[in-house]
DSSP file (Angstrom, degrees, kcal/mol; ACC not computed):
  #  RESIDUE AA STRUCTURE BP1 BP2  ACC     N-H-->O    O-->H-N    N-H-->O    O-->H-N    TCO  KAPPA ALPHA  PHI   PSI    X-CA   Y-CA   Z-CA
    1    1 A M     >        0   0    0      0, 0.0     4,-2.2     0, 0.0     5,-0.2   0.000 360.0 360.0 360.0 -11.5   -8.3   36.8  -11.1
    2    2 A E  H  >  +     0   0    0      1,-0.2     4,-1.9     2,-0.2     5,-0.1   0.898 360.0  50.2 -59.6 -41.5   -6.0   34.8  -13.2
    3    3 A A  H  > S+     0   0    0      1,-0.2     4,-2.4     2,-0.2    -1,-0.2   0.915 109.7  50.3 -64.0 -42.8   -7.5   31.5  -12.1
    4    4 A L  H  > S+     0   0    0      1,-0.2     4,-2.7     2,-0.2    -1,-0.2   0.875 107.6  54.4 -63.7 -36.6  -11.0   32.7  -12.8
    5    5 A D  H  X S+     0   0    0     -4,-2.2     4,-1.9     2,-0.2    -1,-0.2   0.907 108.8  48.4 -62.3 -41.1   -9.9   33.7  -16.3
    6    6 A R  H  X S+     0   0    0     -4,-1.9     4,-1.7     2,-0.2    -2,-0.2   0.917 110.9  50.8 -64.2 -42.4   -8.6   30.2  -16.9
    7    7 A V  H  X S+     0   0    0     -4,-2.4     4,-1.8     1,-0.2     3,-0.2   0.928 109.0  51.4 -59.8 -45.2  -11.9   28.7  -15.6
    8    8 A K  H  < S+     0   0    0     -4,-2.7    -1,-0.2     1,-0.2    -2,-0.2   0.869 108.6  51.0 -62.0 -37.2  -13.9   31.0  -17.9
    9    9 A K  H  < S+     0   0    0     -4,-1.9    -1,-0.2     1,-0.2    -2,-0.2   0.835 116.2  41.3 -68.5 -32.0  -11.8   29.9  -20.9
   10   10 A L  H  < S+     0   0    0     -4,-1.7    -2,-0.2    -3,-0.2    -1,-0.2   0.684  95.0 102.9 -87.3 -20.2  -12.3   26.2  -20.1
   11   11 A A     <  -     0   0    0     -4,-1.8     2,-0.4    -5,-0.2    26,-0.1  -0.370  67.1-133.0 -73.2 139.9  -16.0   26.5  -19.1
   12   12 A R        -     0   0    0     25,-0.3     2,-1.2    -2,-0.1    34,-0.1  -0.722  26.1-118.8 -82.1 139.2  -18.9   25.4  -21.4
   13   13 A D    >>  -     0   0    0     -2,-0.4     4,-1.8     1,-0.2     3,-1.6  -0.696  30.0-172.0 -80.7  99.2  -21.6   28.1  -21.7
   14   14 A L  T 34 S+     0   0    0     32,-1.7    35,-0.4    -2,-1.2    33,-0.2   0.437  75.8  75.3 -78.4   2.1  -24.5   26.0  -20.3
   15   15 A R  T 34 S+     0   0    0     31,-0.5    -1,-0.3    33,-0.2    32,-0.1   0.737 118.9  13.9 -76.5 -23.5  -26.9   28.7  -21.3
   16   16 A T  T <4 S+     0   0    0     -3,-1.6     2,-0.3     1,-0.2    -2,-0.2   0.506 128.0  49.7-127.1 -11.7  -26.5   27.5  -24.9
   17   17 A T  S  < S-     0   0    0     -4,-1.8    -1,-0.2    -5,-0.0    -5,-0.0  -0.969  75.9-121.0-133.5 144.9  -24.8   24.1  -24.7
   18   18 A E        -     0   0    0     -2,-0.3     3,-0.1     1,-0.1    -3,-0.1  -0.515  33.1-108.9 -80.3 153.2  -25.5   21.0  -22.6
   19   19 A P        -     0   0    0      0, 0.0    15,-0.1     0, 0.0     3,-0.1  -0.320  52.3 -75.7 -70.0 166.0  -22.9   19.6  -20.3
   20   20 A R        -     0   0    0     13,-0.3    17,-0.0     1,-0.1    16,-0.0  -0.142  62.1 -82.6 -59.7 159.6  -21.2   16.4  -21.2
   21   21 A S    >   -     0   0    0      1,-0.1     3,-1.3    -3,-0.1    13,-0.4  -0.265  29.4-124.0 -63.2 148.2  -23.1   13.1  -20.9
   22   22 A A  T 3  S+     0   0    0      1,-0.2     9,-2.0    11,-0.1    10,-0.2   0.721 112.2  62.5 -64.2 -20.1  -23.1   11.4  -17.5
   23   23 A N  T 3  S+     0   0    0      7,-0.2     2,-0.5     8,-0.1    -1,-0.2   0.660  78.9  99.1 -79.9 -16.5  -21.7    8.4  -19.2
   24   24 A E    <   -     0   0    0     -3,-1.3     9,-0.9     6,-0.1    10,-0.4  -0.612  69.8-142.6 -76.6 121.2  -18.5   10.2  -20.2
   25   25 A E        -     0   0    0     -2,-0.5     2,-0.3     5,-0.2     5,-0.2  -0.493  20.8-177.5 -85.7 152.2  -15.8    9.3  -17.7
   26   26 A L  B >  S+A   29   0A   0      3,-1.8     3,-1.4    -2,-0.2     6,-0.1  -0.958  79.1   1.7-144.2 128.7  -13.1   11.6  -16.3
   27   27 A G  T 3  S-     0   0    0     -2,-0.3    65,-0.1     1,-0.3     3,-0.1   0.776 132.5 -60.8  63.2  25.0  -10.5   10.2  -14.0
   28   28 A G  T 3  S+     0   0    0      1,-0.2     2,-0.4    61,-0.0    -1,-0.3   0.579 114.4 113.5  80.3  10.1  -12.1    6.8  -14.4
   29   29 A E  B X   -A   26   0A   0     -3,-1.4    -3,-1.8    -5,-0.0     3,-0.8  -0.952  62.3-133.4-121.8 131.1  -15.4    8.0  -13.0
   30   30 A S  T 3  S+     0   0    0     -2,-0.4    -7,-0.2    -5,-0.2    -5,-0.2  -0.432  93.6  26.1 -71.9 157.4  -18.7    8.4  -14.7
   31   31 A C  T 3> S+     0   0    0     -9,-2.0     4,-2.5    -7,-0.4    -1,-0.2   0.191  94.0 104.4  73.9 -14.2  -20.6   11.6  -14.1
   32   32 A A  H <> S+     0   0    0     -3,-0.8     4,-2.6     1,-0.2     5,-0.2   0.916  77.2  47.2 -66.2 -44.0  -17.3   13.4  -13.4
   33   33 A A  H  > S+     0   0    0     -9,-0.9     4,-2.4    -4,-0.4   -13,-0.3   0.909 114.5  47.6 -64.8 -41.0  -17.0   15.3  -16.7
   34   34 A R  H  > S+     0   0    0    -10,-0.4     4,-2.2   -13,-0.4    -1,-0.2   0.921 112.3  49.2 -64.5 -44.1  -20.6   16.4  -16.5
   35   35 A T  H  X S+     0   0    0     -4,-2.5     4,-2.4     1,-0.2    -2,-0.2   0.905 110.9  51.1 -61.2 -41.9  -20.1   17.6  -12.8
   36   36 A L  H  X S+     0   0    0     -4,-2.6     4,-2.8     2,-0.2     5,-0.3   0.918 107.8  52.1 -62.1 -44.4  -16.9   19.4  -13.9
   37   37 A D  H  X S+     0   0    0     -4,-2.4     4,-2.3     1,-0.2   -25,-0.3   0.918 112.6  45.2 -58.4 -43.8  -18.8   21.2  -16.7
   38   38 A K  H  X S+     0   0    0     -4,-2.2     4,-2.2     2,-0.2    14,-0.3   0.875 112.5  51.5 -69.8 -36.7  -21.5   22.4  -14.3
   39   39 A C  H  X S+     0   0    0     -4,-2.4     4,-2.5     2,-0.2    -2,-0.2   0.953 112.4  44.6 -64.4 -49.8  -18.9   23.4  -11.7
   40   40 A R  H  X S+     0   0    0     -4,-2.8     4,-2.2     1,-0.2    -2,-0.2   0.928 113.8  50.1 -60.7 -45.2  -16.9   25.5  -14.2
   41   41 A A  H  X>S+     0   0    0     -4,-2.3     5,-2.9    -5,-0.3     4,-0.8   0.888 110.9  49.8 -62.4 -38.5  -20.0   27.1  -15.6
   42   42 A T  H ><5S+     0   0    0     -4,-2.2     3,-0.7     2,-0.2    -1,-0.2   0.925 110.6  49.3 -65.3 -44.8  -21.3   28.0  -12.2
   43   43 A L  H 3<5S+     0   0    0     -4,-2.5    -2,-0.2     1,-0.2    -1,-0.2   0.863 115.2  45.0 -61.1 -35.4  -17.9   29.5  -11.2
   44   44 A A  H 3<5S-     0   0    0     -4,-2.2    -1,-0.2    -5,-0.2    -2,-0.2   0.535 112.7-119.4 -87.0  -7.2  -18.0   31.5  -14.5
   45   45 A G  T <<5S+     0   0    0     -4,-0.8    -3,-0.2    -3,-0.7     3,-0.1   0.764  87.0 105.7  76.2  25.4  -21.7   32.5  -14.1
   46   46 A I      < +     0   0    0     -5,-2.9   -32,-1.7    -6,-0.2   -31,-0.5  -0.130  34.1 115.2-127.4  36.7  -22.8   30.8  -17.3
   47   47 A N    >   -     0   0    0     -6,-0.4     3,-2.3     1,-0.2    -5,-0.1   0.580  47.6-173.2 -86.0 -10.3  -24.6   27.8  -15.9
   48   48 A G  T 3  S-     0   0    0      1,-0.3    -1,-0.2    -7,-0.2   -33,-0.2  -0.292  70.8 -15.7  56.2-129.8  -28.1   28.7  -17.1
   49   49 A D  T 3  S+     0   0    0    -35,-0.4     2,-0.3     2,-0.1    -1,-0.3   0.505 113.9 103.9 -84.7  -5.1  -30.6   26.2  -15.8
   50   50 A Y    <   -     0   0    0     -3,-2.3     2,-0.5   -36,-0.2   -36,-0.1  -0.606  58.2-154.2 -83.5 137.6  -27.9   23.7  -14.7
   51   51 A Q    >   -     0   0    0     -2,-0.3     3,-1.3    -9,-0.0     2,-0.3  -0.947  10.5-137.4-117.9 121.3  -27.1   23.5  -11.0
   52   52 A F  T 3  S+     0   0    0     -2,-0.5   -17,-0.1   -14,-0.3   -16,-0.0  -0.593  95.5  34.0 -69.6 131.8  -23.7   22.3   -9.7
   53   53 A G  T 3  S+     0   0    0     -2,-0.3    -1,-0.2     1,-0.2     5,-0.0   0.533  84.3 148.8  97.2   8.8  -24.5   20.1   -6.7
   54   54 A C    <>  -     0   0    0     -3,-1.3     4,-2.6     1,-0.1     3,-0.3  -0.090  68.5 -86.5 -65.2 173.5  -27.7   18.6   -8.1
   55   55 A P  H  > S+     0   0    0      0, 0.0     4,-1.9     0, 0.0     5,-0.1   0.840 130.1  53.2 -55.2 -35.9  -28.7   15.0   -7.2
   56   56 A L  H  > S+     0   0    0      2,-0.2     4,-1.8     1,-0.2     5,-0.1   0.917 110.7  46.7 -66.4 -41.5  -26.6   13.6  -10.1
   57   57 A D  H  > S+     0   0    0     -3,-0.3     4,-2.6     1,-0.2    -1,-0.2   0.906 109.4  54.6 -63.4 -41.2  -23.5   15.5   -8.9
   58   58 A Q  H  X S+     0   0    0     -4,-2.6     4,-2.8     1,-0.2    -1,-0.2   0.866 104.4  54.7 -61.4 -35.9  -24.3   14.3   -5.3
   59   59 A H  H  X S+     0   0    0     -4,-1.9     4,-2.9    -5,-0.2    -1,-0.2   0.934 108.6  48.5 -61.1 -46.0  -24.3   10.7   -6.6
   60   60 A F  H  X S+     0   0    0     -4,-1.8     4,-2.1     1,-0.2     6,-0.3   0.936 113.8  46.2 -58.8 -47.8  -20.8   11.3   -8.0
   61   61 A F  H  X>S+     0   0    0     -4,-2.6     4,-1.8     1,-0.2     5,-0.6   0.899 114.6  47.6 -64.6 -40.1  -19.5   12.8   -4.8
   62   62 A H  H  <5S+     0   0    0     -4,-2.8    -2,-0.2    -5,-0.2    -1,-0.2   0.934 112.9  47.8 -65.6 -46.1  -21.1   10.0   -2.7
   63   63 A E  H  <5S+     0   0    0     -4,-2.9    -2,-0.2     1,-0.2    -1,-0.2   0.851 121.2  35.7 -65.2 -35.0  -19.7    7.2   -4.9
   64   64 A T  H  <5S-     0   0    0     -4,-2.1    29,-3.5    -5,-0.2    -1,-0.2   0.678  99.0-128.7 -93.2 -19.2  -16.2    8.7   -5.0
   65   65 A G  T  <5 +     0   0    0     -4,-1.8     2,-0.3     1,-0.3    -3,-0.2   0.603  58.4 146.7  77.2  10.7  -16.0   10.0   -1.4
   66   66 A I      < -     0   0    0     -5,-0.6     2,-0.4    -6,-0.3    -1,-0.3  -0.642  51.6-121.3 -82.4 136.6  -14.9   13.4   -2.9
   67   67 A D     >  -     0   0    0     -2,-0.3     4,-2.5     1,-0.1     5,-0.2  -0.623  12.9-138.5 -78.5 131.4  -16.0   16.5   -1.0
   68   68 A Q  H  > S+     0   0    0     -2,-0.4     4,-2.6     1,-0.2     5,-0.2   0.901 102.7  46.3 -57.7 -45.1  -18.1   18.8   -3.2
   69   69 A E  H  > S+     0   0    0      2,-0.2     4,-2.6     1,-0.2    -1,-0.2   0.878 111.4  51.5 -68.9 -37.3  -16.4   22.0   -1.8
   70   70 A E  H  > S+     0   0    0      2,-0.2     4,-2.0     1,-0.2    -1,-0.2   0.911 111.9  48.0 -63.8 -41.8  -12.9   20.5   -2.1
   71   71 A F  H  X S+     0   0    0     -4,-2.5     4,-2.8     2,-0.2     5,-0.2   0.942 112.0  49.3 -60.8 -49.3  -13.7   19.6   -5.8
   72   72 A R  H  X S+     0   0    0     -4,-2.6     4,-2.2     1,-0.2    -2,-0.2   0.912 110.5  50.3 -57.9 -45.3  -15.1   23.1   -6.4
   73   73 A N  H  < S+     0   0    0     -4,-2.6     4,-0.3     2,-0.2    -1,-0.2   0.876 111.6  47.8 -63.6 -38.1  -12.0   24.7   -4.9
   74   74 A F  H ><>S+     0   0    0     -4,-2.0     3,-1.6     1,-0.2     5,-0.6   0.934 111.5  49.3 -68.8 -44.8   -9.7   22.6   -7.0
   75   75 A V  H ><5S+     0   0    0     -4,-2.8     3,-2.1     1,-0.3     4,-0.3   0.866 101.8  65.2 -59.5 -36.2  -11.7   23.4  -10.2
   76   76 A A  T 3<5S+     0   0    0     -4,-2.2    -1,-0.3     1,-0.3   -69,-0.2   0.624  85.4  72.6 -64.7 -13.3  -11.5   27.1   -9.3
   77   77 A T  T < 5S-     0   0    0     -3,-1.6    -1,-0.3    -4,-0.3    -2,-0.2   0.631 116.1-110.8 -74.2 -12.2   -7.7   27.0   -9.8
   78   78 A G  T < 5 +     0   0    0     -3,-2.1    -2,-0.1    -4,-0.2    -3,-0.1   0.681  54.6 173.8  89.6  19.9   -8.3   26.8  -13.5
   79   79 A A      < -     0   0    0     -5,-0.6    -1,-0.2    -4,-0.3   -69,-0.0  -0.306  29.2-119.3 -62.5 142.5   -7.1   23.2  -13.8
   80   80 A T     >  -     0   0    0      1,-0.1     4,-2.8     4,-0.0     5,-0.2  -0.214  29.9 -98.9 -73.7 169.8   -7.5   21.5  -17.2
   81   81 A D  H  > S+     0   0    0      1,-0.2     4,-2.9     2,-0.2     5,-0.2   0.914 124.9  52.3 -55.1 -44.6   -9.6   18.4  -17.8
   82   82 A E  H  > S+     0   0    0      1,-0.2     4,-2.1     2,-0.2    -1,-0.2   0.919 111.7  44.6 -60.6 -45.0   -6.5   16.3  -17.7
   83   83 A V  H  > S+     0   0    0      2,-0.2     4,-2.3     1,-0.2    -1,-0.2   0.900 114.0  49.2 -68.8 -40.9   -5.4   17.7  -14.4
   84   84 A V  H  X S+     0   0    0     -4,-2.8     4,-2.8     2,-0.2    -2,-0.2   0.905 109.7  53.3 -63.9 -40.7   -8.9   17.4  -12.9
   85   85 A G  H  X S+     0   0    0     -4,-2.9     4,-2.4    -5,-0.2    -2,-0.2   0.912 109.8  47.2 -59.7 -43.2   -9.0   13.8  -14.1
   86   86 A E  H  X S+     0   0    0     -4,-2.1     4,-1.9     2,-0.2    -1,-0.2   0.904 112.0  50.9 -63.8 -41.2   -5.7   13.0  -12.4
   87   87 A W  H  X S+     0   0    0     -4,-2.3     4,-2.0     2,-0.2    -2,-0.2   0.916 110.1  49.3 -63.5 -43.8   -6.9   14.8   -9.2
   88   88 A I  H  X S+     0   0    0     -4,-2.8     4,-2.1     1,-0.2    -2,-0.2   0.934 110.0  51.1 -60.8 -46.6  -10.2   12.7   -9.2
   89   89 A A  H  < S+     0   0    0     -4,-2.4    -1,-0.2     1,-0.2    -2,-0.2   0.864 113.4  45.9 -60.0 -36.2   -8.3    9.5   -9.7
   90   90 A Q  H  < S+     0   0    0     -4,-1.9    -1,-0.2     1,-0.2    -2,-0.2   0.823 120.4  37.7 -75.1 -32.1   -6.0   10.4   -6.7
   91   91 A H  H  < S+     0   0    0     -4,-2.0    -2,-0.2    -5,-0.2    -1,-0.2   0.570  89.6 105.8-100.0 -11.0   -8.9   11.4   -4.4
   92   92 A S     <  -     0   0    0     -4,-2.1   -27,-0.2    -5,-0.2   -28,-0.1  -0.466  49.6-163.0 -74.4 141.0  -11.6    8.9   -5.3
   93   93 A H        +     0   0    0    -29,-3.5    -1,-0.1    -2,-0.2   -28,-0.1   0.185  45.5 129.5-105.7  15.0  -12.3    6.2   -2.8
   94   94 A T        -     0   0    0    -30,-0.2     2,-0.6     1,-0.1   -30,-0.1  -0.345  60.9-120.5 -70.8 153.0  -14.1    3.9   -5.2
   95   95 A R              0   0    0      1,-0.1    -1,-0.1    -2,-0.0    -2,-0.1  -0.843 360.0 360.0 -95.2 120.7  -13.1    0.3   -5.5
   96   96 A K              0   0    0     -2,-0.6    -1,-0.1     0, 0.0    -2,-0.0   0.417 360.0 360.0 -95.3 360.0  -12.0   -0.7   -9.0
C-alpha cells in the first residue's frame, strides 16, 4: 500500500480541481501532464468526472507509442512528476 499512499499524496483531487492544461508538457510531450493528473486521480479514486484513457489521453498514447497500461502501472509506483517525465522521455517514440 506504500505506493498507493505516494500516489494519493501526489494526486490532484479532480472532484474539485481541474487537471493541468493539455498544453503543459511533461517529458517533452504535450498532454502528458494532464494524462498523468487523470491517471493518478483515477488510481486514488478522486477523478470525479474526468476519465483516464479518454480520447485526449489516447492521442497522447498514440503520438508517443506509449502503452496506456504500462503508463498506468508506472504511475502506480508513486513516481514523482520528474521521474514520470524522465520515463516518458525514455519511452516515447516521437520524432523531435
